C-alpha positions, 0 to 999 in steps of 0.5 A: 612332737614336743611330747614325744621328745620329752617322753624319750628324754625322760625314758633315757634319764630313767634308763641312765638312773636305773643303770647307775642304781644297778652299778651301785647295787652291784658294787655293794653286793659283789664284794661280799660274795667275793669275800665269801669265796675268797675267805673260803679259799683261805680257811686254815691260813692265818689272815689269808696272808699266804702264811703256812696252812694249818689243818688244825686251824682249818678244822677249828674254823670249820667247827666254829662255822658249824655252830652257826651262831650270831654272838660268835665270841660266846663260842669257845671254838670261834674265839680259838678259831679267830686266834688262828684264822684271824678275826676278820676271816672268822667274822666274814665266814660266819656272815656268809652263812648267817646274815645276822652276824654283825660287823666286828665292832657290834658283835657282843663282848667276849663271854665271861664263860669263854674267858673263864675257860681260857684262864680258869674260873678262879683266875677269871673271878680275880681278873687275872690276864691270859698267859701264854700257857693259858692260851696254848691250853685253850687252843689245844683244848678247842682243837681236841673238842673239834677232833683235830687230827693234824696238830700244829707245833707249840712253837708254831702256835706261839710264833704265828698266833699268840705273838701277833695278839700280844703285839696288837694288845701291847700288854706284855706277856699276858693279856687282860680280858678288856684288851683281848676283847678289844682285839676280837672287836677291833684288830682287823675291823673292816667297815664294809663287813656286813 
């Protein structure tokens, strides 16, 4: 009889442990899938905050996702999308379709080629920072490449996309390479991402 009780007790402990493991796995898996659904609903809305929807940003984000790369800051359309969609949203959306995309802090640095496409190759070689006009030209250029048909206004781009970046970097009216690269990696880091 002792053997039966011991076996029954062991089975109950195993069942309880299995339930606990299942609950832990469920909490690890479920938020990621919910993030994919949630962030997918907010494509074109800066930081998923309920701000005004931008069709141009949505098209730009979709163009980034079509690239399906892992080093997303080496793709100009992904960098531009991060400025309008938000870095965390772009990272999570890329991770949803490609599990090899690292979490924010581990993504390779901003490509020098992409930086040169923002400030110009001569300015990049000289170490010049990104100006507001550089940024506007870059974003609109990437929107053109993504075949955007509904363009945001210049004022909208400045107040909703450029100003939050300059506020985070705290470098005044222009942004040096290292500060912009830091913004891509750390402005919205989420340790649970990936």
